[in-house]
C-alpha positions in Angstrom: 0.0 0.0 0.0 1.1 3.5 -0.6 1.8 5.9 2.2 -0.4 8.9 1.8 0.2 12.2 3.5 -2.4 14.6 4.8 -3.2 17.3 2.2 -1.4 20.6 2.7 -3.3 23.8 3.4 -1.6 25.8 0.6 -3.0 26.4 -2.9 -1.7 24.1 -5.6 -1.2 27.0 -8.0 -0.6 30.7 -7.6 -3.8 32.5 -6.4 -5.0 36.1 -6.6 -4.3 36.5 -2.9 -0.6 35.9 -3.5 -0.1 38.5 -6.2 0.3 42.2 -5.5 -1.7 44.2 -8.0 0.7 45.9 -10.5 0.0 48.5 -13.1 0.8 46.1 -16.0 -1.5 43.4 -14.5 -4.3 45.9 -14.1 -3.9 47.2 -17.7 -4.1 43.7 -19.0 -7.4 43.2 -17.2 -8.6 46.6 -18.4 -7.6 45.7 -22.0 -9.9 42.7 -21.9 -12.7 44.8 -20.3 -12.4 47.5 -23.0 -12.6 44.7 -25.6 -16.0 43.8 -24.2 -17.0 47.5 -24.0 -16.1 47.9 -27.6 -18.4 45.0 -28.5 -21.3 46.7 -26.6 -20.4 50.1 -28.1 -20.5 48.6 -31.6 -24.0 47.4 -30.9 -24.9 51.0 -29.9 -23.3 52.3 -33.1 -25.2 49.8 -35.1 -28.4 51.0 -33.4 -27.6 54.6 -34.4 -26.9 53.6 -38.0 -30.2 51.7 -38.2 -32.0 54.7 -36.8 -30.4 56.9 -39.4 -31.6 54.5 -42.1 -35.1 54.2 -40.6 -36.2 57.8 -40.9 -35.9 61.2 -39.2 -38.3 60.5 -36.3 -36.5 57.4 -35.0 -33.1 59.0 -35.7 -34.1 62.1 -33.7 -35.3 59.8 -30.9 -31.9 57.9 -30.8 -30.0 61.2 -31.0 -32.0 62.6 -28.1 -31.0 59.6 -26.0 -27.3 60.1 -26.8 -27.7 63.8 -26.0 -28.7 63.0 -22.4 -26.1 62.9 -19.6 -26.2 59.1 -19.5 -25.9 58.9 -23.3 -22.9 61.2 -23.4 -21.3 59.3 -20.5 -21.7 56.1 -22.5 -20.2 57.8 -25.6 -17.3 59.2 -23.5 -16.7 55.7 -22.1 -16.8 54.2 -25.6 -14.3 56.8 -26.8 -11.9 56.0 -23.9 -12.3 52.3 -24.4 -11.6 52.6 -28.1 -8.5 54.7 -27.6 -7.2 52.7 -24.7 -7.7 49.4 -26.6 -6.0 50.9 -29.6 -2.9 52.0 -27.6 -2.7 48.6 -25.9 -2.9 47.0 -29.4 0.0 49.2 -30.6 2.0 48.1 -27.5 1.3 44.5 -28.3 2.4 45.1 -31.9 5.7 46.5 -30.6 6.1 43.5 -28.4 5.5 41.2 -31.4 8.7 42.6 -32.9 10.6 41.5 -29.8 11.1 45.0 -28.4 10.1 46.6 -25.1 10.2 43.6 -22.8 12.6 45.0 -20.2 10.9 46.0 -17.0 11.5 49.7 -17.2 10.1 49.9 -20.7 7.1 47.7 -19.8 6.3 50.0 -16.8 6.8 53.2 -18.9 4.6 51.9 -21.7 1.9 51.0 -19.2 1.9 54.5 -17.8 2.0 56.0 -21.3 -1.1 54.0 -22.3 -3.0 55.1 -19.3 -2.1 58.8 -19.5 -2.4 58.7 -23.3 -5.8 57.2 -23.4 -7.2 59.7 -20.9 -5.5 62.7 -22.6 -6.5 61.6 -26.2 -10.1 61.0 -25.1 -10.3 64.5 -23.6 -8.7 65.9 -26.7 -11.1 64.1 -29.0 -14.1 65.4 -27.0 -12.8 69.0 -26.9 -12.2 69.0 -30.6 -15.7 67.5 -31.1 -17.3 70.2 -29.0 -15.3 72.9 -30.8 -16.4 71.5 -34.1 -20.0 71.6 -33.0 -19.5 75.2 -31.8 -20.3 74.4 -28.1 -17.0 75.6 -26.8 
């Protein structure tokens, strides 16, 4: 017969309680979340395009929804998700060339993506409001 030992009280593989949250880990999670957000945002974009093709009454109704505070918040979030996901994709393209894997560059690019996505989103919205004549 085999000699069996009592099971240990430690996890068999690394668990979330062991890892300290790092910026690069959080950006990886956010990258996946923005991918899902882009999927939902694309459904909203499709809704807007269908409304445009359906006639002026329905189009005006959909535009009225997007003109509300909640609608603009959704559009702002969609813009940020799009830009954040794009910058993360560019980072991955650079990694595909074998560059940027040293820890300092990884940390720098993570901060650059975070600040760049926020800054570019605000810039896009400021330019959009300037174009509409609301600023």
